[in-house]
Structure formats: C-alpha cells, structure tokens
N, C-alpha and C positions, 0 to 999 in steps of 0.2 A: 724719593727713593723708596722702593718697596721693601719692607722689613720681613715680609713673609718668606718662608723657605719652601721651595718646590721640591717635593720628595717623590721619587719614583722607586718602587720596589719591583725588582725583576727576579723571578724565581728561575734558578738555573741549577740543574743537577750536578754541574761541574764543580760547584763550590760547597764544601762540607761546612765551612764557617762563613759567616757573613763577610762580604767585602764592601767597603764603603768608599765611594768616589765622590768627591766634592768638586763641582764645576762652578767656577766663579771668575770674575774679571780680576779681582785683587784679593790678597790675603788680608782681610779686614778683622776688626775685633769680633764681629759677628761670626766669621768663619772660625776664628780661634775658640770662641765659646762653643760652637758646634762640635769641634774636634775634642775639646775638653769634656763635654757632656757625654760623647760617645765613649771616650776612654774611661770615664768614671763609671758608666753603666757596665761596661765590659769587665772592669776590675772588680766591681762589687759582685757580679754574678760568678766570676771565677777568680778568686783571690790569688795573688802572686805567692810563690813559695820562697822562703829564705834559703838560699844555697850558700854553703860555706866553702871557700877556696883559700886554704891556708888561713891568713888573718883577715881576709876580705869576706864581706857578706854581699851577695848579689841577689837581686830579686829576679826570680825565674817565672816567666809566663807559662801557664799550663799548656798553651798551644805549642810551645817549644820542647816540651818534655817528651822523650821517646819512651822511657820507662823509669820506674823507681824500684830499686831492689836492695836486698841485703847482701853485703859481701864483707867477710871478716868482721862480722858483728857491727857493721856500720851501715847506715842507710845512705844509698847513693841515688842522686837525681841525675839522670843521664839525658843530655841534649845532643844535638848534632855537633855543636861546637866544643863542648867540654862536659865534664862531670863534676858534681858538687856533693858535699856531705850535707846531710840534714840532721838537725838536732831534735827531731820529733820521731815518734814511733811510726812505723808503717801504717798502723791502724788509724792514728790521728791524722796522718796525711791523707789517707783514703777518704776520711770523712769530709774533707774540704775540697776534694777533687770533683770535677764535673763527671757525674755518673754516666752521662751519655757518651763521654769521650774515653774514660778510663775503665779498665777491667782488671780485677784481681785474678791472676792465673795460677797462683800458688801462695803458700804461706809466706813466701819471701819475695814476691814480685807482683808489680802492677804495671800493665802496659797501656800505652795510648793507642786506642783502636785506629785512630786516623794516621798512625805511623806504621801500621802493619802492611807489609808487602804481600804476605801470603800465610795461609794455614795449611799444614801438611798432615793429613790423616794417615796413620800407619796401620799396617795389618794387625799389629799388637794392640791397637786400640788407643794409642797415645796421639797427642796432637803437638806437632812442632810449629813454632811461630817464627817467621822471618820478618824482622823489622826493617824499616827503610835505611838504616845505617849498616845493614847486612849482619846484624847480630842475630844469632839463632838461639832460641830458648824453647822451653817445653812447658806445656800445661800440666799441672799436677793431676794425677789420676782421679783424685777426689773432686776435681772441678771439670773433668772432661764432659760429663753429661750436661752440665749447665752451659758450657761453652758451645757444645753442639747445638743445643736448643737456641742459644743466642744467635749463632751463625745461620741456622735454618730460618730464624725469624726475620733476618735482614732481607729486605727486598732488593 
C-alpha cells in the first residue's frame, strides 16, 4: 500500500479561503492524521476566540465572525448564528485577528471583509457598510481615507 499522499492545488478565484477535499477509499488513520494536521495548522495561524454566552464559553472561529464591536461598554463578537461577549479589549482582539480578513472601521468596530456585501460612498464623504447578515454600519470619518485606499487597492 502506498503511504504517499497525492496533493493537487487548484487555484480558483471563487474561493477566498482554502477548501480542502480528501478523496480516499476509506477513512483510515492516515486520513484522520491529515485532517488533524490541517486543522492544527489553520488553528495556529488564526486562533479561535473565546466567546461567552451566559455561563458557557464557546470557541469561535475567525472565519465565522461577521464583526466585533462595542455596545453598552461590552465587546460583542457577532456571527451569523449568535452573538457572544468577549472578556478582552477590542485592541487585544484586533492583535490576534487575521489582518488580511479583518479591518478596523472605527474606534468601536472591526469587520470581517469576507462578510461585507457592499460599501456605499455618500456625497457627504462617509462610507456605509452592509454586511452579509444585513447589518448596516458606518466607517468613522477618521478612517475613510484609509478604507478608500484599501478598497481601491483591491483587484
């Protein structure tokens, strides 16, 4: 039996994040080890965040986060399924987030760029952001120039 793994990498613009498909005859120990290795690499590159829901703590994947914001002096981690409280400051959370995926749009909000439906530029010079869960938010005036530069730099 061949213990080598045949790996194909297919570049496709439809995928913002890597998608891994394993084709095999049976779910063997080797397959389980491959799955574990992929999950470990992904987790190390982008650590999970601790989200508090009443007395429960859940680990939240960065890819599931729509936005992180401050409301009523609490840090909220919002996903499509639910919202969690965080016990860290927004700045400390920002430091562990994937900088290619997340963008600080104001003093009190960070958004996941992969969860943005659209940016709306107003005549007044402000930028509205619509997220995939239909939440609408605004870029702070102090960050408009940087956001425009970032948007124009996207191919």
